BALOBA-1460 file (C-alpha; in Angstrom, 3 decimals):
// residues 319
<rec num="1" residu="a" x="-24.540" y="32.056" z="18.759"/>
<rec num="2" residu="g" x="-28.295" y="32.108" z="18.871"/>
<rec num="3" residu="g" x="-31.366" y="33.504" z="20.550"/>
<rec num="4" residu="i" x="-35.096" y="33.021" z="20.969"/>
<rec num="5" residu="i" x="-37.755" y="35.452" z="22.184"/>
<rec num="6" residu="i" x="-40.972" y="33.603" z="22.998"/>
<rec num="7" residu="n" x="-44.267" y="34.264" z="24.736"/>
<rec num="8" residu="p" x="-44.067" y="31.679" z="27.557"/>
<rec num="9" residu="q" x="-47.851" y="31.681" z="27.978"/>
<rec num="10" residu="t" x="-48.777" y="30.856" z="24.368"/>
<rec num="11" residu="g" x="-45.618" y="29.601" z="22.655"/>
<rec num="12" residu="e" x="-45.726" y="32.402" z="20.070"/>
<rec num="13" residu="i" x="-42.196" y="33.189" z="18.884"/>
<rec num="14" residu="y" x="-41.427" y="36.873" z="18.363"/>
<rec num="15" residu="a" x="-37.877" y="36.426" z="17.141"/>
<rec num="16" residu="m" x="-35.329" y="33.727" z="16.509"/>
<rec num="17" residu="a" x="-31.807" y="33.804" z="15.108"/>
<rec num="18" residu="g" x="-28.730" y="31.632" z="14.770"/>
<rec num="19" residu="l" x="-25.178" y="32.395" z="13.665"/>
<rec num="20" residu="p" x="-23.295" y="31.681" z="11.486"/>
<rec num="21" residu="d" x="-25.980" y="32.125" z="8.834"/>
<rec num="22" residu="f" x="-25.977" y="32.643" z="5.083"/>
<rec num="23" residu="d" x="-27.359" y="34.895" z="2.353"/>
<rec num="24" residu="l" x="-30.451" y="33.281" z="0.837"/>
<rec num="25" residu="n" x="-29.685" y="35.119" z="-2.413"/>
<rec num="26" residu="d" x="-26.221" y="33.569" z="-2.549"/>
<rec num="27" residu="f" x="-26.478" y="30.248" z="-0.734"/>
<rec num="28" residu="g" x="-24.185" y="28.577" z="-3.277"/>
<rec num="29" residu="s" x="-21.204" y="30.453" z="-1.839"/>
<rec num="30" residu="v" x="-21.405" y="28.529" z="1.473"/>
<rec num="31" residu="s" x="-18.423" y="26.199" z="1.837"/>
<rec num="32" residu="d" x="-19.538" y="24.418" z="5.013"/>
<rec num="33" residu="p" x="-22.975" y="22.795" z="4.557"/>
<rec num="34" residu="s" x="-23.514" y="22.687" z="8.343"/>
<rec num="35" residu="i" x="-24.299" y="26.412" z="8.102"/>
<rec num="36" residu="y" x="-27.567" y="25.442" z="6.387"/>
<rec num="37" residu="r" x="-28.733" y="23.871" z="9.635"/>
<rec num="38" residu="n" x="-30.985" y="25.820" z="11.981"/>
<rec num="39" residu="p" x="-29.176" y="25.442" z="15.331"/>
<rec num="40" residu="i" x="-32.316" y="26.440" z="17.239"/>
<rec num="41" residu="v" x="-34.068" y="23.167" z="16.323"/>
<rec num="42" residu="e" x="-31.394" y="20.921" z="14.761"/>
<rec num="43" residu="n" x="-28.431" y="21.173" z="17.167"/>
<rec num="44" residu="v" x="-28.122" y="20.044" z="20.778"/>
<rec num="45" residu="f" x="-25.921" y="21.611" z="23.443"/>
<rec num="46" residu="e" x="-25.038" y="21.070" z="27.088"/>
<rec num="47" residu="f" x="-26.202" y="24.394" z="28.512"/>
<rec num="48" residu="g" x="-25.018" y="24.094" z="32.110"/>
<rec num="49" residu="s" x="-26.371" y="26.192" z="34.951"/>
<rec num="50" residu="v" x="-29.485" y="27.529" z="33.204"/>
<rec num="51" residu="i" x="-30.870" y="24.049" z="33.957"/>
<rec num="52" residu="k" x="-30.556" y="24.621" z="37.722"/>
<rec num="53" residu="p" x="-33.900" y="26.473" z="38.108"/>
<rec num="54" residu="l" x="-35.724" y="23.537" z="36.489"/>
<rec num="55" residu="v" x="-34.232" y="21.171" z="39.063"/>
<rec num="56" residu="m" x="-34.811" y="23.591" z="41.946"/>
<rec num="57" residu="a" x="-38.442" y="24.062" z="40.844"/>
<rec num="58" residu="a" x="-38.912" y="20.290" z="40.833"/>
<rec num="59" residu="a" x="-37.560" y="20.026" z="44.390"/>
<rec num="60" residu="l" x="-39.735" y="22.926" z="45.547"/>
<rec num="61" residu="d" x="-42.769" y="21.337" z="43.900"/>
<rec num="62" residu="a" x="-42.057" y="17.961" z="45.510"/>
<rec num="63" residu="g" x="-41.782" y="19.673" z="48.903"/>
<rec num="64" residu="v" x="-38.256" y="18.429" z="49.642"/>
<rec num="65" residu="v" x="-36.704" y="21.932" z="49.863"/>
<rec num="66" residu="t" x="-37.774" y="25.545" z="50.390"/>
<rec num="67" residu="p" x="-35.820" y="28.699" z="49.466"/>
<rec num="68" residu="q" x="-34.606" y="28.785" z="53.102"/>
<rec num="69" residu="t" x="-33.417" y="25.148" z="53.241"/>
<rec num="70" residu="t" x="-29.704" y="25.007" z="54.103"/>
<rec num="71" residu="y" x="-26.801" y="22.689" z="53.432"/>
<rec num="72" residu="v" x="-23.092" y="22.921" z="54.228"/>
<rec num="73" residu="d" x="-21.129" y="23.871" z="51.109"/>
<rec num="74" residu="k" x="-17.566" y="22.572" z="51.299"/>
<rec num="75" residu="g" x="-16.772" y="23.713" z="47.754"/>
<rec num="76" residu="v" x="-16.494" y="20.127" z="46.539"/>
<rec num="77" residu="v" x="-18.550" y="16.948" z="46.743"/>
<rec num="78" residu="i" x="-17.434" y="13.393" z="45.882"/>
<rec num="79" residu="v" x="-19.851" y="11.256" z="43.848"/>
<rec num="80" residu="n" x="-18.785" y="7.795" z="42.631"/>
<rec num="81" residu="k" x="-15.182" y="8.761" z="43.464"/>
<rec num="82" residu="k" x="-15.391" y="11.816" z="41.158"/>
<rec num="83" residu="e" x="-15.027" y="15.406" z="42.371"/>
<rec num="84" residu="i" x="-17.702" y="17.972" z="41.618"/>
<rec num="85" residu="n" x="-16.559" y="21.522" z="42.379"/>
<rec num="86" residu="n" x="-18.145" y="24.928" z="42.468"/>
<rec num="87" residu="f" x="-17.162" y="27.096" z="39.508"/>
<rec num="88" residu="d" x="-14.651" y="29.046" z="41.630"/>
<rec num="89" residu="m" x="-13.464" y="26.071" z="43.746"/>
<rec num="90" residu="k" x="-14.579" y="27.962" z="46.887"/>
<rec num="91" residu="a" x="-16.702" y="26.859" z="49.836"/>
<rec num="92" residu="r" x="-19.518" y="29.013" z="51.256"/>
<rec num="93" residu="g" x="-20.205" y="27.106" z="54.483"/>
<rec num="94" residu="l" x="-23.858" y="27.125" z="55.520"/>
<rec num="95" residu="a" x="-25.841" y="28.184" z="52.436"/>
<rec num="96" residu="t" x="-29.537" y="28.457" z="51.556"/>
<rec num="97" residu="m" x="-31.187" y="27.318" z="48.343"/>
<rec num="98" residu="q" x="-31.498" y="30.991" z="47.371"/>
<rec num="99" residu="t" x="-27.726" y="31.285" z="47.680"/>
<rec num="100" residu="v" x="-27.345" y="28.165" z="45.529"/>
<rec num="101" residu="l" x="-29.110" y="29.981" z="42.669"/>
<rec num="102" residu="d" x="-27.626" y="33.422" z="43.395"/>
<rec num="103" residu="q" x="-24.071" y="32.079" z="43.294"/>
<rec num="104" residu="s" x="-24.750" y="29.113" z="40.994"/>
<rec num="105" residu="l" x="-23.335" y="26.486" z="43.334"/>
<rec num="106" residu="n" x="-22.879" y="23.065" z="41.734"/>
<rec num="107" residu="t" x="-22.519" y="21.381" z="45.114"/>
<rec num="108" residu="g" x="-25.883" y="22.824" z="46.115"/>
<rec num="109" residu="m" x="-27.570" y="21.312" z="43.084"/>
<rec num="110" residu="v" x="-26.076" y="17.912" z="43.891"/>
<rec num="111" residu="f" x="-27.666" y="18.322" z="47.350"/>
<rec num="112" residu="v" x="-31.024" y="19.292" z="45.770"/>
<rec num="113" residu="e" x="-31.002" y="16.262" z="43.454"/>
<rec num="114" residu="s" x="-30.178" y="13.952" z="46.376"/>
<rec num="115" residu="k" x="-33.188" y="15.301" z="48.298"/>
<rec num="116" residu="l" x="-35.417" y="14.843" z="45.237"/>
<rec num="117" residu="g" x="-34.187" y="11.321" z="44.421"/>
<rec num="118" residu="h" x="-33.255" y="9.947" z="41.010"/>
<rec num="119" residu="d" x="-36.737" y="8.733" z="40.041"/>
<rec num="120" residu="k" x="-38.515" y="12.006" z="40.822"/>
<rec num="121" residu="f" x="-35.665" y="13.974" z="39.244"/>
<rec num="122" residu="r" x="-35.990" y="11.985" z="36.019"/>
<rec num="123" residu="s" x="-39.776" y="12.258" z="36.039"/>
<rec num="124" residu="y" x="-39.792" y="16.053" z="36.476"/>
<rec num="125" residu="m" x="-37.104" y="16.603" z="33.827"/>
<rec num="126" residu="k" x="-39.054" y="14.557" z="31.296"/>
<rec num="127" residu="s" x="-42.280" y="16.343" z="32.252"/>
<rec num="128" residu="y" x="-40.646" y="19.625" z="31.159"/>
<rec num="129" residu="g" x="-40.503" y="18.109" z="27.656"/>
<rec num="130" residu="i" x="-36.770" y="17.453" z="27.831"/>
<rec num="131" residu="g" x="-35.834" y="14.582" z="25.535"/>
<rec num="132" residu="e" x="-38.775" y="15.026" z="23.166"/>
<rec num="133" residu="k" x="-39.489" y="17.223" z="20.157"/>
<rec num="134" residu="t" x="-41.448" y="20.410" z="20.827"/>
<rec num="135" residu="g" x="-43.610" y="20.160" z="17.695"/>
<rec num="136" residu="i" x="-42.487" y="23.583" z="16.443"/>
<rec num="137" residu="d" x="-43.584" y="24.379" z="12.874"/>
<rec num="138" residu="l" x="-40.073" y="24.101" z="11.400"/>
<rec num="139" residu="p" x="-38.396" y="21.234" z="9.531"/>
<rec num="140" residu="n" x="-35.751" y="18.795" z="10.784"/>
<rec num="141" residu="e" x="-36.402" y="19.239" z="14.490"/>
<rec num="142" residu="t" x="-34.426" y="16.882" z="16.707"/>
<rec num="143" residu="s" x="-34.742" y="16.168" z="20.423"/>
<rec num="144" residu="g" x="-32.379" y="16.303" z="23.367"/>
<rec num="145" residu="l" x="-30.021" y="13.599" z="24.588"/>
<rec num="146" residu="i" x="-30.945" y="12.582" z="28.119"/>
<rec num="147" residu="k" x="-30.026" y="8.899" z="28.359"/>
<rec num="148" residu="n" x="-27.697" y="9.786" z="31.256"/>
<rec num="149" residu="i" x="-30.690" y="10.225" z="33.570"/>
<rec num="150" residu="d" x="-31.660" y="6.610" z="32.967"/>
<rec num="151" residu="s" x="-28.238" y="5.551" z="34.259"/>
<rec num="152" residu="p" x="-27.703" y="3.406" z="37.381"/>
<rec num="153" residu="r" x="-24.748" y="5.649" z="38.381"/>
<rec num="154" residu="d" x="-25.239" y="8.518" z="40.852"/>
<rec num="155" residu="i" x="-22.648" y="10.690" z="39.065"/>
<rec num="156" residu="e" x="-24.841" y="11.072" z="35.973"/>
<rec num="157" residu="y" x="-27.691" y="12.508" z="38.035"/>
<rec num="158" residu="a" x="-25.349" y="14.754" z="40.004"/>
<rec num="159" residu="n" x="-23.926" y="16.197" z="36.754"/>
<rec num="160" residu="a" x="-27.365" y="16.592" z="35.172"/>
<rec num="161" residu="a" x="-28.538" y="18.555" z="38.241"/>
<rec num="162" residu="f" x="-26.304" y="21.436" z="37.138"/>
<rec num="163" residu="g" x="-26.812" y="20.960" z="33.395"/>
<rec num="164" residu="q" x="-23.867" y="18.772" z="32.345"/>
<rec num="165" residu="g" x="-24.200" y="15.416" z="30.611"/>
<rec num="166" residu="i" x="-27.632" y="16.189" z="29.139"/>
<rec num="167" residu="a" x="-28.004" y="18.042" z="25.840"/>
<rec num="168" residu="l" x="-31.009" y="20.024" z="24.605"/>
<rec num="169" residu="t" x="-31.983" y="21.917" z="21.490"/>
<rec num="170" residu="p" x="-32.352" y="25.654" z="22.188"/>
<rec num="171" residu="i" x="-36.091" y="25.527" z="21.458"/>
<rec num="172" residu="e" x="-36.468" y="22.563" z="23.820"/>
<rec num="173" residu="a" x="-34.680" y="24.559" z="26.528"/>
<rec num="174" residu="a" x="-36.848" y="27.651" z="25.927"/>
<rec num="175" residu="r" x="-40.009" y="25.548" z="26.216"/>
<rec num="176" residu="a" x="-38.786" y="23.977" z="29.474"/>
<rec num="177" residu="f" x="-38.001" y="27.399" z="30.958"/>
<rec num="178" residu="s" x="-41.474" y="28.559" z="29.910"/>
<rec num="179" residu="v" x="-42.999" y="25.897" z="32.209"/>
<rec num="180" residu="i" x="-41.551" y="27.521" z="35.323"/>
<rec num="181" residu="a" x="-42.465" y="30.991" z="34.024"/>
<rec num="182" residu="n" x="-46.093" y="30.308" z="33.073"/>
<rec num="183" residu="g" x="-47.359" y="28.396" z="36.094"/>
<rec num="184" residu="g" x="-46.714" y="24.842" z="34.935"/>
<rec num="185" residu="k" x="-47.943" y="24.521" z="31.331"/>
<rec num="186" residu="l" x="-46.049" y="22.741" z="28.530"/>
<rec num="187" residu="i" x="-46.658" y="24.930" z="25.476"/>
<rec num="188" residu="t" x="-46.113" y="24.312" z="21.756"/>
<rec num="189" residu="p" x="-43.617" y="26.845" z="20.306"/>
<rec num="190" residu="h" x="-44.730" y="28.215" z="16.942"/>
<rec num="191" residu="l" x="-43.974" y="30.885" z="14.353"/>
<rec num="192" residu="v" x="-47.144" y="30.883" z="12.232"/>
<rec num="193" residu="r" x="-50.042" y="32.964" z="13.536"/>
<rec num="194" residu="q" x="-52.267" y="32.812" z="10.461"/>
<rec num="195" residu="i" x="-52.328" y="31.124" z="7.044"/>
<rec num="196" residu="r" x="-53.853" y="33.161" z="4.216"/>
<rec num="197" residu="y" x="-54.905" y="31.336" z="1.033"/>
<rec num="198" residu="n" x="-55.052" y="32.622" z="-2.547"/>
<rec num="199" residu="d" x="-58.851" y="32.385" z="-2.609"/>
<rec num="200" residu="g" x="-59.054" y="34.978" z="0.169"/>
<rec num="201" residu="s" x="-59.822" y="32.558" z="2.978"/>
<rec num="202" residu="s" x="-57.606" y="32.171" z="6.007"/>
<rec num="203" residu="e" x="-56.933" y="29.745" z="8.809"/>
<rec num="204" residu="i" x="-55.631" y="30.283" z="12.332"/>
<rec num="205" residu="p" x="-53.746" y="27.145" z="13.387"/>
<rec num="206" residu="t" x="-54.221" y="25.848" z="16.912"/>
<rec num="207" residu="y" x="-51.190" y="25.090" z="19.032"/>
<rec num="208" residu="p" x="-52.169" y="23.034" z="22.043"/>
<rec num="209" residu="v" x="-50.906" y="23.227" z="25.587"/>
<rec num="210" residu="t" x="-49.786" y="19.612" z="25.652"/>
<rec num="211" residu="r" x="-49.697" y="19.199" z="29.430"/>
<rec num="212" residu="e" x="-50.783" y="21.293" z="32.415"/>
<rec num="213" residu="g" x="-49.954" y="21.107" z="36.108"/>
<rec num="214" residu="i" x="-46.342" y="20.053" z="35.593"/>
<rec num="215" residu="i" x="-45.523" y="22.176" z="38.607"/>
<rec num="216" residu="k" x="-48.006" y="23.909" z="40.873"/>
<rec num="217" residu="k" x="-48.774" y="27.593" z="40.338"/>
<rec num="218" residu="e" x="-47.374" y="28.353" z="43.800"/>
<rec num="219" residu="t" x="-44.133" y="26.610" z="42.826"/>
<rec num="220" residu="s" x="-43.913" y="28.781" z="39.710"/>
<rec num="221" residu="e" x="-44.337" y="31.887" z="41.855"/>
<rec num="222" residu="t" x="-41.703" y="30.712" z="44.344"/>
<rec num="223" residu="i" x="-39.052" y="29.895" z="41.746"/>
<rec num="224" residu="s" x="-39.858" y="33.201" z="40.009"/>
<rec num="225" residu="r" x="-39.253" y="35.077" z="43.279"/>
<rec num="226" residu="m" x="-35.939" y="33.257" z="43.612"/>
<rec num="227" residu="l" x="-34.905" y="34.125" z="40.033"/>
<rec num="228" residu="v" x="-35.919" y="37.776" z="40.505"/>
<rec num="229" residu="h" x="-33.585" y="37.779" z="43.513"/>
<rec num="230" residu="v" x="-30.827" y="36.261" z="41.332"/>
<rec num="231" residu="f" x="-31.194" y="39.123" z="38.850"/>
<rec num="232" residu="e" x="-31.475" y="41.888" z="41.427"/>
<rec num="233" residu="a" x="-28.534" y="40.590" z="43.466"/>
<rec num="234" residu="y" x="-26.216" y="40.409" z="40.432"/>
<rec num="235" residu="d" x="-23.532" y="43.086" z="40.264"/>
<rec num="236" residu="s" x="-24.866" y="44.821" z="43.406"/>
<rec num="237" residu="g" x="-28.272" y="45.306" z="41.804"/>
<rec num="238" residu="k" x="-27.159" y="47.836" z="39.199"/>
<rec num="239" residu="h" x="-29.420" y="46.306" z="36.508"/>
<rec num="240" residu="k" x="-32.567" y="46.272" z="38.641"/>
<rec num="241" residu="m" x="-35.493" y="48.012" z="36.911"/>
<rec num="242" residu="e" x="-37.699" y="50.156" z="39.115"/>
<rec num="243" residu="h" x="-41.075" y="49.172" z="37.641"/>
<rec num="244" residu="y" x="-40.455" y="45.623" z="36.381"/>
<rec num="245" residu="s" x="-39.694" y="42.285" z="38.001"/>
<rec num="246" residu="i" x="-37.312" y="40.154" z="35.938"/>
<rec num="247" residu="g" x="-36.298" y="36.561" z="36.649"/>
<rec num="248" residu="t" x="-33.012" y="35.293" z="35.169"/>
<rec num="249" residu="k" x="-30.303" y="32.647" z="35.272"/>
<rec num="250" residu="t" x="-26.920" y="32.365" z="33.553"/>
<rec num="251" residu="g" x="-25.078" y="29.227" z="32.506"/>
<rec num="252" residu="t" x="-21.413" y="28.558" z="31.773"/>
<rec num="253" residu="a" x="-20.811" y="24.941" z="30.763"/>
<rec num="254" residu="q" x="-17.869" y="22.915" z="29.561"/>
<rec num="255" residu="v" x="-17.969" y="21.794" z="25.922"/>
<rec num="256" residu="a" x="-17.833" y="18.049" z="25.308"/>
<rec num="257" residu="m" x="-15.002" y="16.749" z="23.135"/>
<rec num="258" residu="e" x="-15.951" y="15.538" z="19.659"/>
<rec num="259" residu="n" x="-14.681" y="12.049" z="20.470"/>
<rec num="260" residu="g" x="-17.022" y="11.899" z="23.456"/>
<rec num="261" residu="k" x="-14.218" y="11.392" z="25.975"/>
<rec num="262" residu="g" x="-14.481" y="14.216" z="28.450"/>
<rec num="263" residu="y" x="-14.536" y="17.999" z="28.069"/>
<rec num="264" residu="y" x="-12.268" y="20.650" z="26.599"/>
<rec num="265" residu="a" x="-10.395" y="22.597" z="29.268"/>
<rec num="266" residu="d" x="-10.479" y="25.826" z="27.252"/>
<rec num="267" residu="r" x="-13.934" y="25.816" z="25.617"/>
<rec num="268" residu="h" x="-17.187" y="26.912" z="27.213"/>
<rec num="269" residu="m" x="-20.839" y="27.294" z="26.307"/>
<rec num="270" residu="h" x="-22.481" y="30.465" z="27.596"/>
<rec num="271" residu="s" x="-26.242" y="30.582" z="28.007"/>
<rec num="272" residu="f" x="-28.805" y="32.830" z="29.654"/>
<rec num="273" residu="f" x="-32.553" y="33.032" z="30.058"/>
<rec num="274" residu="g" x="-34.785" y="35.688" z="31.538"/>
<rec num="275" residu="y" x="-38.522" y="36.360" z="31.627"/>
<rec num="276" residu="f" x="-40.581" y="39.402" z="32.455"/>
<rec num="277" residu="p" x="-42.734" y="40.752" z="34.004"/>
<rec num="278" residu="a" x="-41.798" y="37.831" z="36.239"/>
<rec num="279" residu="y" x="-45.227" y="37.033" z="37.716"/>
<rec num="280" residu="d" x="-47.217" y="37.375" z="34.481"/>
<rec num="281" residu="p" x="-44.539" y="37.078" z="31.799"/>
<rec num="282" residu="k" x="-45.092" y="38.310" z="28.268"/>
<rec num="283" residu="f" x="-41.566" y="37.486" z="27.103"/>
<rec num="284" residu="l" x="-38.961" y="34.837" z="27.716"/>
<rec num="285" residu="v" x="-35.544" y="35.480" z="26.199"/>
<rec num="286" residu="f" x="-33.007" y="32.678" z="25.776"/>
<rec num="287" residu="l" x="-29.494" y="33.381" z="24.458"/>
<rec num="288" residu="f" x="-26.493" y="31.140" z="23.892"/>
<rec num="289" residu="l" x="-22.908" y="31.555" z="22.735"/>
<rec num="290" residu="e" x="-20.622" y="28.667" z="21.854"/>
<rec num="291" residu="n" x="-16.924" y="28.862" z="22.687"/>
<rec num="292" residu="p" x="-16.509" y="32.643" z="23.141"/>
<rec num="293" residu="k" x="-12.898" y="33.831" z="23.332"/>
<rec num="294" residu="q" x="-11.139" y="35.772" z="26.111"/>
<rec num="295" residu="v" x="-14.243" y="35.853" z="28.329"/>
<rec num="296" residu="r" x="-14.949" y="33.190" z="30.945"/>
<rec num="297" residu="y" x="-18.498" y="33.666" z="32.170"/>
<rec num="298" residu="a" x="-21.924" y="34.138" z="30.560"/>
<rec num="299" residu="s" x="-22.633" y="37.013" z="32.950"/>
<rec num="300" residu="e" x="-20.029" y="39.042" z="31.045"/>
<rec num="301" residu="t" x="-21.112" y="38.144" z="27.520"/>
<rec num="302" residu="l" x="-24.893" y="37.800" z="27.660"/>
<rec num="303" residu="i" x="-26.324" y="39.922" z="30.498"/>
<rec num="304" residu="p" x="-25.555" y="43.245" z="28.713"/>
<rec num="305" residu="r" x="-27.252" y="41.877" z="25.568"/>
<rec num="306" residu="f" x="-30.244" y="40.697" z="27.572"/>
<rec num="307" residu="i" x="-30.622" y="44.114" z="29.236"/>
<rec num="308" residu="n" x="-30.683" y="45.813" z="25.821"/>
<rec num="309" residu="i" x="-33.279" y="43.349" z="24.483"/>
<rec num="310" residu="t" x="-35.428" y="43.680" z="27.612"/>
<rec num="311" residu="k" x="-35.526" y="47.474" z="27.516"/>
<rec num="312" residu="f" x="-36.398" y="47.384" z="23.827"/>
<rec num="313" residu="l" x="-39.233" y="44.877" z="24.282"/>
<rec num="314" residu="l" x="-40.766" y="46.687" z="27.271"/>
<rec num="315" residu="n" x="-40.753" y="49.959" z="25.356"/>
<rec num="316" residu="y" x="-41.747" y="48.650" z="21.923"/>
<rec num="317" residu="y" x="-44.668" y="46.583" z="23.206"/>
<rec num="318" residu="d" x="-45.577" y="49.185" z="25.852"/>
<rec num="319" residu="v" x="-45.742" y="46.583" z="28.632"/>
């Protein structure tokens, strides 16, 4: 399990944690050396449906869909002779792009990617910084695995459109989500605000915005409106906050087998991101949970945690 709380405008990290962890005062008692790794920057995961807003934002930005664009959802779509189903195997009939995000429809994302085209899809995904290191001030950072979106096969792009077949580090994912939250800027995540030296001098490091204009500001506002609707429509709106707009998306993905040949039928990766206030966000929260037991969907495991974190942050920082 792990989580990141970041300022999506500046890249400043308020909090970060990964489990399992270890006691620094007793690190010799660790039997599995993989616990020494920081999963936030050293591990990659297929996060699933949290990737959908990145793809939808790209299609909105390219002008190939609007929130009201419709397609006919038959519950399943065939790509390269392989079936891609919605999570519940059900068809919705005529559905808008808003419904695609509200109900997390895989078939809808395959439609969106087909409208965008493979080349533009690949270009936008890479522009979000996916597949490259973020430059965070921590050791041993790795980068995501996205060779599938250089494939000649349509199925790889269809899967990637709903977050399968591409793997990201959690910090890479948080930075990508920050792009759609902050109006289109690729930020540099960082933990250090100031360095103080023994001679009394100090230095404030600079952390550049590496690219701007990845998506238009209007696109950022549109996808934010859509994600606010996702949050407020969930569970009949019982989590809606009267004075704050919050944009969110859950993800429930299959876990790839260690031998690389398909996916486990009984293992899932849960993930969730949310940012607020949605149209001038001060916080972006990203949470993930690998292979939880006895619970199927991320909405059950992570939304209650996110609500608690959100209320705390809004109160503590007096937003």
